[in-house]
PDB file of N, CA, C and O in Angstrom, chain B, residues numbered from 101:
ATOM      1  N   UNK B 101     -10.603  29.745  -5.377  1.00  0.00           N
ATOM      2  CA  UNK B 101      -9.914  28.730  -5.265  1.00  0.00           C
ATOM      3  C   UNK B 101     -10.435  27.963  -6.857  1.00  0.00           C
ATOM      4  O   UNK B 101      -9.782  27.671  -7.859  1.00  0.00           O
ATOM      5  N   UNK B 102     -12.034  27.804  -6.489  1.00  0.00           N
ATOM      6  CA  UNK B 102     -12.093  27.049  -7.659  1.00  0.00           C
ATOM      7  C   UNK B 102     -13.194  27.792  -9.060  1.00  0.00           C
ATOM      8  O   UNK B 102     -13.525  27.203 -10.089  1.00  0.00           O
ATOM      9  N   UNK B 103     -13.584  29.289  -8.630  1.00  0.00           N
ATOM     10  CA  UNK B 103     -13.820  30.381  -9.490  1.00  0.00           C
ATOM     11  C   UNK B 103     -12.038  30.813 -10.278  1.00  0.00           C
ATOM     12  O   UNK B 103     -12.227  31.154 -11.446  1.00  0.00           O
ATOM     13  N   UNK B 104     -11.359  30.833 -10.113  1.00  0.00           N
ATOM     14  CA  UNK B 104      -9.884  31.797 -10.065  1.00  0.00           C
ATOM     15  C   UNK B 104      -9.428  30.854 -11.170  1.00  0.00           C
ATOM     16  O   UNK B 104      -9.565  31.246 -12.329  1.00  0.00           O
ATOM     17  N   UNK B 105      -8.889  29.628 -10.936  1.00  0.00           N
ATOM     18  CA  UNK B 105      -8.080  29.099 -11.455  1.00  0.00           C
ATOM     19  C   UNK B 105      -8.202  28.567 -13.085  1.00  0.00           C
ATOM     20  O   UNK B 105      -7.220  28.147 -13.698  1.00  0.00           O
ATOM     21  N   UNK B 106      -9.378  28.646 -13.594  1.00  0.00           N
ATOM     22  CA  UNK B 106      -9.395  28.543 -14.742  1.00  0.00           C
ATOM     23  C   UNK B 106      -9.060  30.039 -15.399  1.00  0.00           C
ATOM     24  O   UNK B 106      -8.364  30.207 -16.400  1.00  0.00           O
ATOM     25  N   UNK B 107      -9.459  30.687 -14.917  1.00  0.00           N
ATOM     26  CA  UNK B 107      -9.328  32.260 -15.763  1.00  0.00           C
ATOM     27  C   UNK B 107      -7.857  32.211 -15.381  1.00  0.00           C
ATOM     28  O   UNK B 107      -7.237  32.195 -16.445  1.00  0.00           O
ATOM     29  N   UNK B 108      -6.847  32.174 -14.160  1.00  0.00           N
ATOM     30  CA  UNK B 108      -5.550  31.959 -14.037  1.00  0.00           C
ATOM     31  C   UNK B 108      -4.723  31.166 -15.544  1.00  0.00           C
ATOM     32  O   UNK B 108      -4.028  31.586 -16.469  1.00  0.00           O
ATOM     33  N   UNK B 109      -5.278  29.824 -15.121  1.00  0.00           N
ATOM     34  CA  UNK B 109      -5.033  28.720 -16.607  1.00  0.00           C
ATOM     35  C   UNK B 109      -4.477  30.156 -17.771  1.00  0.00           C
ATOM     36  O   UNK B 109      -3.377  30.598 -18.104  1.00  0.00           O
ATOM     37  N   UNK B 110      -5.785  30.474 -18.068  1.00  0.00           N
ATOM     38  CA  UNK B 110      -6.338  31.078 -19.168  1.00  0.00           C
ATOM     39  C   UNK B 110      -5.114  31.778 -19.271  1.00  0.00           C
ATOM     40  O   UNK B 110      -4.157  31.535 -20.006  1.00  0.00           O
ATOM     41  N   UNK B 111      -5.275  32.731 -18.392  1.00  0.00           N
ATOM     42  CA  UNK B 111      -4.259  34.189 -18.903  1.00  0.00           C
ATOM     43  C   UNK B 111      -2.930  33.278 -18.949  1.00  0.00           C
ATOM     44  O   UNK B 111      -2.309  33.586 -19.966  1.00  0.00           O
ATOM     45  N   UNK B 112      -2.363  32.421 -18.334  1.00  0.00           N
ATOM     46  CA  UNK B 112      -0.604  32.117 -17.851  1.00  0.00           C
ATOM     47  C   UNK B 112      -0.190  31.650 -19.297  1.00  0.00           C
ATOM     48  O   UNK B 112       0.582  32.195 -20.086  1.00  0.00           O
ATOM     49  N   UNK B 113      -1.145  30.124 -19.466  1.00  0.00           N
ATOM     50  CA  UNK B 113      -1.142  29.060 -20.089  1.00  0.00           C
ATOM     51  C   UNK B 113      -1.784  29.458 -21.621  1.00  0.00           C
ATOM     52  O   UNK B 113      -1.273  29.188 -22.708  1.00  0.00           O
ATOM     53  N   UNK B 114      -2.830  30.052 -21.415  1.00  0.00           N
ATOM     54  CA  UNK B 114      -3.660  30.236 -22.663  1.00  0.00           C
ATOM     55  C   UNK B 114      -4.403  28.930 -22.511  1.00  0.00           C
ATOM     56  O   UNK B 114      -4.876  28.844 -23.644  1.00  0.00           O
ATOM     57  N   UNK B 115      -4.739  28.069 -21.994  1.00  0.00           N
ATOM     58  CA  UNK B 115      -5.462  27.010 -21.586  1.00  0.00           C
ATOM     59  C   UNK B 115      -5.995  26.772 -20.319  1.00  0.00           C
ATOM     60  O   UNK B 115      -5.220  26.356 -19.457  1.00  0.00           O
ATOM     61  N   UNK B 116      -7.051  26.937 -20.066  1.00  0.00           N
ATOM     62  CA  UNK B 116      -8.299  26.909 -19.362  1.00  0.00           C
ATOM     63  C   UNK B 116      -7.290  26.067 -17.925  1.00  0.00           C
ATOM     64  O   UNK B 116      -6.665  26.532 -16.972  1.00  0.00           O
ATOM     65  N   UNK B 117      -7.644  24.201 -18.568  1.00  0.00           N
ATOM     66  CA  UNK B 117      -7.797  22.810 -18.099  1.00  0.00           C
ATOM     67  C   UNK B 117      -6.153  23.200 -17.642  1.00  0.00           C
ATOM     68  O   UNK B 117      -5.662  22.073 -17.577  1.00  0.00           O
ATOM     69  N   UNK B 118      -5.391  23.873 -17.402  1.00  0.00           N
ATOM     70  CA  UNK B 118      -3.931  24.036 -17.095  1.00  0.00           C
ATOM     71  C   UNK B 118      -4.387  24.440 -15.660  1.00  0.00           C
ATOM     72  O   UNK B 118      -4.353  23.531 -14.831  1.00  0.00           O
ATOM     73  N   UNK B 119      -4.693  25.328 -15.357  1.00  0.00           N
ATOM     74  CA  UNK B 119      -5.293  26.195 -14.580  1.00  0.00           C
ATOM     75  C   UNK B 119      -6.098  25.312 -13.417  1.00  0.00           C
ATOM     76  O   UNK B 119      -6.338  25.670 -12.264  1.00  0.00           O
ATOM     77  N   UNK B 120      -6.458  23.998 -14.088  1.00  0.00           N
ATOM     78  CA  UNK B 120      -7.533  23.198 -13.149  1.00  0.00           C
ATOM     79  C   UNK B 120      -6.570  22.292 -12.888  1.00  0.00           C
ATOM     80  O   UNK B 120      -6.699  21.834 -11.753  1.00  0.00           O
ATOM     81  N   UNK B 121      -5.134  21.600 -13.829  1.00  0.00           N
ATOM     82  CA  UNK B 121      -4.147  21.291 -12.831  1.00  0.00           C
ATOM     83  C   UNK B 121      -3.321  21.367 -11.914  1.00  0.00           C
ATOM     84  O   UNK B 121      -2.914  20.519 -11.119  1.00  0.00           O
ATOM     85  N   UNK B 122      -2.937  23.091 -12.141  1.00  0.00           N
ATOM     86  CA  UNK B 122      -2.562  22.894 -11.179  1.00  0.00           C
ATOM     87  C   UNK B 122      -2.944  23.779  -9.720  1.00  0.00           C
ATOM     88  O   UNK B 122      -2.195  24.393  -8.960  1.00  0.00           O
ATOM     89  N   UNK B 123      -4.619  23.535  -9.675  1.00  0.00           N
ATOM     90  CA  UNK B 123      -5.640  24.054  -8.410  1.00  0.00           C
ATOM     91  C   UNK B 123      -5.229  22.718  -7.194  1.00  0.00           C
ATOM     92  O   UNK B 123      -5.032  22.641  -5.982  1.00  0.00           O
ATOM     93  N   UNK B 124      -5.262  21.470  -8.804  1.00  0.00           N
ATOM     94  CA  UNK B 124      -5.445  20.099  -8.041  1.00  0.00           C
ATOM     95  C   UNK B 124      -4.295  19.878  -7.167  1.00  0.00           C
ATOM     96  O   UNK B 124      -4.363  19.362  -6.051  1.00  0.00           O
ATOM     97  N   UNK B 125      -2.682  20.520  -8.037  1.00  0.00           N
ATOM     98  CA  UNK B 125      -1.840  19.968  -7.440  1.00  0.00           C
ATOM     99  C   UNK B 125      -1.833  21.028  -6.390  1.00  0.00           C
ATOM    100  O   UNK B 125      -1.558  20.416  -5.358  1.00  0.00           O
ATOM    101  N   UNK B 126      -1.979  22.209  -6.119  1.00  0.00           N
ATOM    102  CA  UNK B 126      -1.921  22.891  -4.784  1.00  0.00           C
ATOM    103  C   UNK B 126      -2.596  22.618  -3.750  1.00  0.00           C
ATOM    104  O   UNK B 126      -2.123  22.843  -2.636  1.00  0.00           O
ATOM    105  N   UNK B 127      -4.208  21.917  -3.963  1.00  0.00           N
ATOM    106  CA  UNK B 127      -4.829  21.580  -3.031  1.00  0.00           C
ATOM    107  C   UNK B 127      -4.361  20.441  -2.536  1.00  0.00           C
ATOM    108  O   UNK B 127      -4.638  20.151  -1.373  1.00  0.00           O
ATOM    109  N   UNK B 128      -3.412  19.422  -3.479  1.00  0.00           N
ATOM    110  CA  UNK B 128      -3.221  18.514  -2.711  1.00  0.00           C
ATOM    111  C   UNK B 128      -1.556  18.448  -1.693  1.00  0.00           C
ATOM    112  O   UNK B 128      -1.130  17.819  -0.725  1.00  0.00           O
ATOM    113  N   UNK B 129      -0.986  19.663  -2.773  1.00  0.00           N
ATOM    114  CA  UNK B 129       0.131  20.343  -1.801  1.00  0.00           C
ATOM    115  C   UNK B 129      -0.139  20.845  -0.042  1.00  0.00           C
ATOM    116  O   UNK B 129       0.676  20.917   0.877  1.00  0.00           O
ATOM    117  N   UNK B 130      -1.341  21.079  -0.067  1.00  0.00           N
ATOM    118  CA  UNK B 130      -1.593  21.549   1.183  1.00  0.00           C
ATOM    119  C   UNK B 130      -1.873  20.956   1.976  1.00  0.00           C
ATOM    120  O   UNK B 130      -1.482  21.041   3.140  1.00  0.00           O
ATOM    121  N   UNK B 131      -2.741  20.097   1.447  1.00  0.00           N
ATOM    122  CA  UNK B 131      -3.320  19.137   2.234  1.00  0.00           C
ATOM    123  C   UNK B 131      -1.824  18.230   3.012  1.00  0.00           C
ATOM    124  O   UNK B 131      -1.648  17.936   4.194  1.00  0.00           O
ATOM    125  N   UNK B 132      -1.076  18.017   2.000  1.00  0.00           N
ATOM    126  CA  UNK B 132       0.523  16.958   2.547  1.00  0.00           C
ATOM    127  C   UNK B 132       0.633  18.144   3.593  1.00  0.00           C
ATOM    128  O   UNK B 132       0.247  18.025   4.756  1.00  0.00           O
ATOM    129  N   UNK B 133       1.277  19.469   2.998  1.00  0.00           N
ATOM    130  CA  UNK B 133       1.574  19.956   4.142  1.00  0.00           C
ATOM    131  C   UNK B 133       0.931  19.925   6.087  1.00  0.00           C
ATOM    132  O   UNK B 133       1.506  19.923   7.176  1.00  0.00           O
ATOM    133  N   UNK B 134       0.036  19.914   5.805  1.00  0.00           N
ATOM    134  CA  UNK B 134      -0.878  20.100   6.842  1.00  0.00           C
ATOM    135  C   UNK B 134      -0.787  19.025   7.594  1.00  0.00           C
ATOM    136  O   UNK B 134      -0.432  19.036   8.773  1.00  0.00           O
ATOM    137  N   UNK B 135      -1.279  17.498   6.591  1.00  0.00           N
ATOM    138  CA  UNK B 135      -1.088  16.164   7.648  1.00  0.00           C
ATOM    139  C   UNK B 135       0.599  15.849   8.012  1.00  0.00           C
ATOM    140  O   UNK B 135       0.905  15.026   8.874  1.00  0.00           O
ATOM    141  N   UNK B 136       1.479  16.515   7.339  1.00  0.00           N
ATOM    142  CA  UNK B 136       2.365  16.397   7.840  1.00  0.00           C
ATOM    143  C   UNK B 136       3.280  16.968   9.353  1.00  0.00           C
ATOM    144  O   UNK B 136       4.060  16.427  10.136  1.00  0.00           O
ATOM    145  N   UNK B 137       2.493  18.750   9.177  1.00  0.00           N
ATOM    146  CA  UNK B 137       2.309  18.872  10.326  1.00  0.00           C
ATOM    147  C   UNK B 137       1.928  18.278  11.393  1.00  0.00           C
ATOM    148  O   UNK B 137       2.478  18.382  12.490  1.00  0.00           O
ATOM    149  N   UNK B 138       1.226  17.800  11.204  1.00  0.00           N
ATOM    150  CA  UNK B 138      -0.219  16.866  11.935  1.00  0.00           C
ATOM    151  C   UNK B 138       0.554  15.633  12.855  1.00  0.00           C
ATOM    152  O   UNK B 138       0.423  15.381  14.053  1.00  0.00           O
ATOM    153  N   UNK B 139       1.231  15.107  12.032  1.00  0.00           N
ATOM    154  CA  UNK B 139       2.229  14.011  12.373  1.00  0.00           C
ATOM    155  C   UNK B 139       3.516  14.302  12.835  1.00  0.00           C
ATOM    156  O   UNK B 139       4.000  13.334  13.421  1.00  0.00           O
ATOM    157  N   UNK B 140       3.945  14.876  12.806  1.00  0.00           N
ATOM    158  CA  UNK B 140       5.684  16.266  13.305  1.00  0.00           C
ATOM    159  C   UNK B 140       5.025  16.124  14.612  1.00  0.00           C
ATOM    160  O   UNK B 140       5.550  15.557  15.571  1.00  0.00           O
ATOM    161  N   UNK B 141       3.874  16.652  14.616  1.00  0.00           N
ATOM    162  CA  UNK B 141       3.522  17.400  16.448  1.00  0.00           C
ATOM    163  C   UNK B 141       3.350  16.746  16.800  1.00  0.00           C
ATOM    164  O   UNK B 141       3.929  16.537  17.866  1.00  0.00           O
ATOM    165  N   UNK B 142       2.545  15.899  16.380  1.00  0.00           N
ATOM    166  CA  UNK B 142       2.043  14.413  17.245  1.00  0.00           C
ATOM    167  C   UNK B 142       3.014  13.656  17.620  1.00  0.00           C
ATOM    168  O   UNK B 142       2.820  13.213  18.752  1.00  0.00           O
ATOM    169  N   UNK B 143       4.388  13.179  16.942  1.00  0.00           N
ATOM    170  CA  UNK B 143       5.114  12.614  17.094  1.00  0.00           C
ATOM    171  C   UNK B 143       6.233  13.325  17.946  1.00  0.00           C
ATOM    172  O   UNK B 143       7.132  12.540  18.246  1.00  0.00           O
ATOM    173  N   UNK B 144       6.427  14.729  18.456  1.00  0.00           N
ATOM    174  CA  UNK B 144       7.144  15.307  18.910  1.00  0.00           C
ATOM    175  C   UNK B 144       6.080  15.902  20.613  1.00  0.00           C
ATOM    176  O   UNK B 144       6.585  16.503  21.562  1.00  0.00           O
ATOM    177  N   UNK B 145       4.839  15.547  20.512  1.00  0.00           N
ATOM    178  CA  UNK B 145       4.191  14.922  21.853  1.00  0.00           C
ATOM    179  C   UNK B 145       4.421  13.548  22.364  1.00  0.00           C
ATOM    180  O   UNK B 145       4.491  13.356  23.577  1.00  0.00           O
ATOM    181  N   UNK B 146       4.516  12.788  21.690  1.00  0.00           N
ATOM    182  CA  UNK B 146       4.839  11.492  21.952  1.00  0.00           C
ATOM    183  C   UNK B 146       6.018  11.159  22.974  1.00  0.00           C
ATOM    184  O   UNK B 146       6.160  10.690  24.104  1.00  0.00           O
ATOM    185  N   UNK B 147       7.078  11.871  21.518  1.00  0.00           N
ATOM    186  CA  UNK B 147       8.620  12.163  23.007  1.00  0.00           C
ATOM    187  C   UNK B 147       8.191  12.862  24.299  1.00  0.00           C
ATOM    188  O   UNK B 147       8.272  12.351  25.416  1.00  0.00           O
ATOM    189  N   UNK B 148       7.689  14.185  24.005  1.00  0.00           N
ATOM    190  CA  UNK B 148       8.109  14.544  25.674  1.00  0.00           C
ATOM    191  C   UNK B 148       6.861  13.764  26.873  1.00  0.00           C
ATOM    192  O   UNK B 148       6.814  14.086  28.061  1.00  0.00           O
ATOM    193  N   UNK B 149       5.810  12.571  26.137  1.00  0.00           N
ATOM    194  CA  UNK B 149       4.872  12.108  27.238  1.00  0.00           C
ATOM    195  C   UNK B 149       6.064  10.565  27.659  1.00  0.00           C
ATOM    196  O   UNK B 149       5.478   9.818  28.443  1.00  0.00           O
ATOM    197  N   UNK B 150       7.557  10.018  27.271  1.00  0.00           N
ATOM    198  CA  UNK B 150       7.927   8.510  26.630  1.00  0.00           C
ATOM    199  C   UNK B 150       9.325   9.046  27.674  1.00  0.00           C
ATOM    200  O   UNK B 150       9.964   8.223  28.328  1.00  0.00           O
ATOM    201  N   UNK B 151       9.580  10.223  27.684  1.00  0.00           N
ATOM    202  CA  UNK B 151      10.984  10.991  28.163  1.00  0.00           C
ATOM    203  C   UNK B 151      10.675  10.878  29.514  1.00  0.00           C
ATOM    204  O   UNK B 151      11.447  11.323  30.363  1.00  0.00           O
TER     205      UNK B 151
END
């Protein structure tokens, strides 16, 4: 991902820095989704224990 993002930004947008911004947003998005899934599963598990 770190190697390809400047090349993708250069080919799509004409500027390599836009590929870097895209990579940053994509990485933070993946982290956010992973944390959301973790919280959802932990919440679901705690409901089962309480009931």
